[in-house]
C-alpha positions as CSV (number, residue, x, y, z in Angstrom):
1,M,-30.4,-4.6,-33.3
2,D,-30.6,-2.3,-30.0
3,I,-29.2,-3.3,-26.7
4,I,-31.9,-5.5,-24.7
5,K,-31.9,-4.3,-21.2
6,A,-32.9,-7.1,-18.9
7,V,-34.0,-7.3,-15.3
8,I,-33.3,-10.8,-13.1
9,A,-35.9,-11.5,-10.2
10,E,-34.5,-14.1,-8.2
11,D,-34.4,-14.1,-4.2
12,D,-31.2,-16.0,-4.1
13,F,-28.2,-13.5,-4.8
14,R,-26.0,-16.6,-6.0
15,V,-28.4,-17.9,-8.6
16,A,-29.4,-14.5,-9.6
17,H,-25.5,-14.1,-10.1
18,I,-25.1,-17.1,-12.3
19,H,-28.0,-16.0,-14.6
20,E,-26.3,-12.7,-15.0
21,K,-23.1,-14.5,-16.3
22,F,-25.3,-16.6,-18.6
23,L,-26.7,-13.4,-20.1
24,D,-23.2,-11.4,-20.1
25,A,-22.5,-14.4,-22.9
26,F,-24.7,-12.4,-25.3
27,H,-23.6,-8.9,-26.2
28,E,-26.9,-7.4,-27.3
29,I,-28.0,-7.7,-23.7
30,K,-27.6,-5.6,-20.7
31,V,-28.6,-6.4,-17.2
32,I,-29.8,-3.3,-15.7
33,G,-31.3,-4.5,-12.4
34,K,-31.4,-7.1,-9.8
35,A,-34.6,-7.9,-7.6
36,L,-34.5,-10.2,-4.3
37,N,-38.3,-10.6,-4.2
38,A,-41.7,-9.3,-5.7
39,T,-41.4,-5.6,-4.2
40,E,-38.2,-4.7,-5.8
41,T,-39.1,-6.5,-9.0
42,M,-42.2,-4.2,-10.0
43,K,-40.3,-1.1,-8.3
44,I,-37.2,-1.7,-10.9
45,L,-39.7,-2.4,-13.9
46,K,-41.5,1.0,-13.3
47,E,-38.1,3.1,-12.7
48,K,-36.4,1.2,-15.5
49,Q,-38.9,-0.2,-17.9
50,P,-37.0,-3.0,-19.3
51,D,-37.1,-5.5,-22.6
52,L,-36.4,-8.5,-20.6
53,L,-37.4,-9.9,-17.3
54,L,-36.5,-13.3,-15.6
55,L,-38.5,-14.0,-13.5
56,D,-38.4,-16.7,-10.4
57,I,-41.9,-18.1,-8.8
58,Y,-41.0,-18.6,-5.3
59,M,-39.9,-15.3,-3.8
60,P,-40.3,-14.4,-0.1
61,D,-43.3,-11.8,-0.4
62,R,-45.2,-13.1,-3.4
63,I,-45.8,-16.1,-6.2
64,G,-43.7,-15.1,-9.3
65,T,-47.1,-16.1,-11.2
66,D,-49.2,-13.9,-9.6
67,L,-47.3,-10.6,-10.5
68,L,-47.9,-11.4,-14.3
69,A,-51.3,-9.6,-14.7
70,D,-49.5,-6.4,-12.7
71,I,-46.4,-7.2,-15.1
72,R,-48.4,-7.0,-18.3
73,Q,-50.2,-4.1,-17.1
74,L,-46.8,-1.9,-15.9
75,C,-44.6,-3.4,-18.8
76,P,-47.1,-4.4,-21.6
77,H,-44.4,-5.2,-24.4
78,I,-42.0,-6.7,-22.0
79,D,-40.4,-10.3,-22.9
80,I,-40.9,-12.7,-19.6
81,M,-38.6,-15.7,-19.2
82,I,-39.7,-17.9,-15.8
83,I,-36.8,-19.5,-14.4
84,T,-38.1,-21.7,-11.4
85,A,-37.7,-25.2,-9.4
86,A,-41.4,-25.4,-9.6
87,A,-42.8,-28.0,-11.8
88,D,-46.4,-27.4,-11.3
89,K,-48.5,-27.7,-14.1
90,A,-50.7,-24.6,-12.8
91,F,-47.8,-22.4,-12.9
92,L,-47.1,-23.5,-16.5
93,E,-50.4,-23.1,-17.7
94,K,-50.7,-19.3,-16.2
95,A,-47.3,-18.7,-17.6
96,L,-48.8,-19.7,-21.2
97,R,-51.8,-17.7,-20.9
98,Y,-49.7,-14.5,-20.3
99,G,-47.3,-14.9,-23.2
100,V,-44.2,-16.0,-21.1
101,D,-41.5,-16.7,-23.4
102,H,-40.0,-19.6,-21.9
103,Y,-40.2,-21.7,-18.9
104,F,-36.8,-23.1,-17.4
105,I,-37.0,-25.6,-14.7
106,K,-34.0,-25.7,-12.3
107,P,-31.4,-26.4,-12.6
108,V,-30.6,-25.0,-15.6
109,T,-27.8,-25.8,-18.1
110,M,-25.6,-22.9,-19.7
111,E,-26.2,-25.1,-23.1
112,H,-30.0,-25.1,-22.7
113,F,-30.1,-21.4,-21.5
114,Q,-27.8,-20.5,-24.7
115,R,-29.9,-22.2,-27.3
116,V,-33.2,-20.4,-25.9
117,I,-31.5,-17.0,-25.8
118,E,-30.2,-17.6,-29.2
119,D,-33.6,-18.4,-30.6
120,Y,-35.2,-15.3,-28.4
121,L,-32.5,-13.0,-30.1
122,K,-33.1,-14.6,-33.5
123,N,-36.9,-14.0,-33.4
124,R,-36.1,-10.3,-32.5
125,R,-34.1,-9.7,-35.3
126,I,-36.5,-11.4,-37.4
127,L,-39.0,-8.8,-36.3
128,Q,-36.9,-6.0,-37.1
129,S,-35.6,-7.1,-40.3
130,N,-39.2,-7.9,-41.7
131,T,-41.9,-5.2,-42.8
132,G,-44.4,-7.7,-44.1
133,I,-45.0,-11.0,-42.8
134,N,-46.1,-14.5,-44.4
135,Q,-46.8,-17.7,-43.2
136,A,-43.2,-19.1,-42.6
137,L,-42.6,-15.9,-40.8
138,A,-45.6,-16.4,-38.4
139,D,-45.1,-20.0,-38.0
140,R,-41.5,-19.2,-36.8
141,L,-42.6,-16.5,-34.2
142,F,-45.6,-18.7,-33.1
143,R,-44.1,-21.9,-33.1
144,R,-45.2,-24.4,-30.5
145,G,-45.1,-28.0,-29.9
146,F,-45.8,-29.6,-33.1
147,L,-43.9,-27.1,-35.1
148,Q,-40.9,-27.2,-32.9
149,N,-40.8,-31.0,-33.4
150,A,-41.7,-31.1,-37.0
151,T,-38.7,-31.9,-39.6
152,K,-37.5,-29.7,-41.9
153,E,-38.9,-31.4,-44.6
154,T,-42.6,-30.7,-43.3
155,V,-41.7,-27.0,-42.5
156,L,-40.3,-26.1,-45.7
157,P,-43.0,-24.9,-48.7
158,K,-43.1,-26.2,-51.8
159,G,-40.4,-25.5,-54.2
160,I,-37.9,-25.1,-51.4
161,D,-35.6,-28.7,-51.0
162,E,-33.4,-28.7,-47.9
163,L,-30.4,-30.1,-49.7
164,T,-30.2,-26.7,-52.1
165,L,-31.4,-24.6,-49.2
166,E,-28.2,-25.7,-47.4
167,K,-25.8,-24.9,-50.4
168,V,-27.4,-21.4,-50.6
169,K,-26.6,-20.7,-47.0
170,S,-23.4,-21.9,-47.4
171,V,-22.1,-19.4,-49.6
172,L,-23.7,-16.3,-48.1
173,Q,-21.7,-14.1,-45.8
174,S,-22.8,-11.2,-43.6
175,D,-20.2,-8.9,-44.8
176,E,-19.8,-9.3,-48.4
177,G,-23.2,-9.4,-50.3
178,L,-24.0,-12.0,-53.2
179,S,-26.6,-11.0,-56.0
180,A,-28.9,-13.9,-56.9
181,E,-26.8,-14.6,-60.1
182,Q,-23.7,-14.8,-58.2
183,V,-25.0,-17.4,-55.8
184,G,-26.7,-19.5,-58.6
185,H,-23.3,-19.5,-60.4
186,L,-21.8,-20.4,-57.0
187,I,-24.0,-23.4,-56.5
188,G,-24.9,-24.6,-59.7
189,T,-28.5,-23.2,-60.4
190,S,-30.1,-20.5,-62.3
191,R,-30.6,-16.8,-61.2
192,T,-34.4,-17.4,-60.7
193,T,-33.9,-20.5,-58.6
194,A,-31.4,-18.8,-56.6
195,R,-33.2,-15.7,-55.6
196,R,-36.2,-18.0,-54.8
197,Y,-34.2,-19.5,-52.0
198,L,-32.9,-16.2,-51.1
199,E,-36.4,-14.8,-50.6
200,Y,-37.2,-17.6,-48.6
201,L,-34.2,-17.1,-46.1
202,I,-35.2,-13.6,-46.1
203,S,-39.0,-14.7,-45.1
204,V,-37.5,-16.8,-42.1
205,G,-35.3,-13.9,-40.7
206,E,-31.9,-15.9,-41.8
207,C,-30.9,-13.5,-44.9
208,K,-31.6,-9.7,-45.6
209,A,-31.4,-7.9,-49.1
210,E,-30.1,-4.5,-49.9
211,S,-30.0,-2.4,-53.3
212,V,-26.6,-1.5,-54.3
213,Y,-26.2,0.9,-56.7
214,G,-23.7,1.1,-59.5
215,L,-22.0,3.6,-61.7
216,V,-24.9,2.7,-64.3
217,G,-28.1,1.3,-64.9
218,R,-30.7,-0.4,-62.1
219,P,-29.7,-1.1,-58.7
220,E,-28.6,-4.3,-58.2
221,R,-30.0,-6.4,-55.1
222,K,-27.3,-8.1,-52.8
223,Y,-28.2,-10.4,-50.2
224,Y,-26.2,-10.8,-47.0
225,K,-26.6,-13.7,-43.6
226,I,-27.8,-12.7,-40.8
227,P,-25.3,-13.7,-38.2
228,L,-27.0,-15.9,-35.5
């Protein structure tokens, strides 16, 4: 995955430094700028066209949510996460309308931040590794409320049970591909059953497949685990 260029807009330089340290824990993300106010934020966005913006709401020259329309016009494809002490419903509703990816309310714990960023990165990998879409992929990328709180049993499609799915996940490796026949042998199922589970994992971005050519015959489809 390409490096994600991030900008932090936060009027307290000490807090901005903490957020930068949070992001430094992810090798896929590089902080390329920090802004202390709205004017600096728009200037950096225009000059550097980043992929991700961590945006505070209470800035000295302008309210962060009032920037959202301008940001979307200047950087239509940017991902935005708001980090703020504001627990105002109007701010939250505006963030939702402008497609903000997440709304953190300070104080933000490292654990919460890490979970959100890991999920964000996983979604980006899903988009990059899938050329087509299905309902499972759409549900994953557009999930809200009821989908986030749903149990695995209600989300899994017909023909996929949780126990077998976990067995398939446990034998997959990111560096050494396995065929459907090999996976079936390892978990004690048929090749056809193993393939069904592997193709499901591809659809939700947890697995990828490559065609491996041997010396003779048709290419073999190998499955690899996508690292989280």
